[in-house]
Steps between C-alpha positions, in 0.01 A plus 500: 500500500291332764346163551238642742176549305312608813735796551324796664611864518684595818592839636864588428750605764522879482838656427640850463807386303334429167463680168167682501330562169458866410144431391255520788183443298390460143743422220852392593679633195471778242693389193376252243796262526458454875125456451567226246718317750231513768223404259684182404532403866142592589359280223632183666403587859176462689347811651568407862874444463521808280346721768717352775813546288407863438444547873837339579675737260334808649566391859870442433508121538758471219823521699745502210510491122817458298565469128787307345562314174140469388373405843302677772555372853285621788408426859143544620389503862196278529323338794807298603800642677741407219438711187404318184742494209374605158676461166389632161721400209471623143648323204746745335482554127786339305768738374402436138142600580619815674707598197193463280286708738762774539536527123123551476501760779787693341282563194257704715671812642204595718547173690850613593373842609237350730740246647746780575216681678443194721183395321412186309319577172181300476575408140813317617296180525435526126876507439537178701202336330635596157796270564279236666606571856324619815624765741266385777554138599237235452423242765756258355775761536411599856591273790353591841545337835419561866575261787172572678239222552246648255404271210434774241733569209519863612452547874445826687872527575586482131222747427641746755843476336345555156332821622825638643681389185242680284573823686869447422406451134297820515813694601749312283382339174855378440447252785295287262782513245753399766288202597495412131880514482598855397593800714412861425860570398501198267182608324588868461849414379356260243260771383792736438462730800621529856318567821585752765383237747809301413714794613636588157382859462691699243691795646448813288812662365597813691470825309628826638241778529546800268651811652262758643594769246427274204175390658385860552593600147301218338227469758211589264639322195413140410788256521622292204338186645153641437532447124553127558199465729211307347186326623347211309146394583375166370217263574526236776738212434244251632124514431287649777766499776275663762211263437736204507653605831179602681280225363132511413325795673195429715294776341549371144516121469594501131838654422426530128319830563798648681744360246320673214517832686864448591581440133318817398660716772846367413444574131383856571790564737757382246337711226521803728867434572579466129320827428692681774831363372420606143398850609813535711716390206338758272539776759867413555568505126334842469719642776813371332 
């Protein structure tokens, strides 16, 4: 970026037109995928620029941030009157790679359920790694640039943009997919489902209400649909989903103790369900 190795921090011009980070202190993000994005950036930055970038983000020095075609473009108000221009470009995955990844994701229904809920399952990285790909870009796949006079690879202006971008990731995990070359609609369609976000909600078929006299006559009688009602309880489709999502607890550094108890509780719960189903089947047969 800069050729000035004696660059010293300067106070930025204050503005009330910028994007202020929601975080006022402490952690910037809540979800694991946004934390991963920040962690990658923080590993290559020195502490001083990191702190100034965080301060810039919280003060609203990032004037704009736009996303388009795998690229983030932003303007950051620094110490000069003209805002600095920042660009972050990700290398999109080739279409053949996406097809391989989507085929792997389609084999795991709980991935689809979490994506529909606006969450990114933590095990999704395993699906990418299984086909020798990475969801999060490495340094070679990430091009960053700022026209400020700072010499560092990642200056405070870039850091500020990364913090605001991480908050966007926190709200919308599909942003990372878009930067990698696939929209939410593309992914959900490839996984055999649709998203209400895309504006394609199914309209339920209209059914006329039964007449009042019929309703009163049969009010205390079960309808024919009750015979078709059934509940099936099975074990989790992925091992230890809660532990995987929440991570290692502070009070118990080794998850193997919790995993053993989770296995036992799951086994007892399923045995209880089977017993209840068997007893209900016997009771129903006796009544008939």
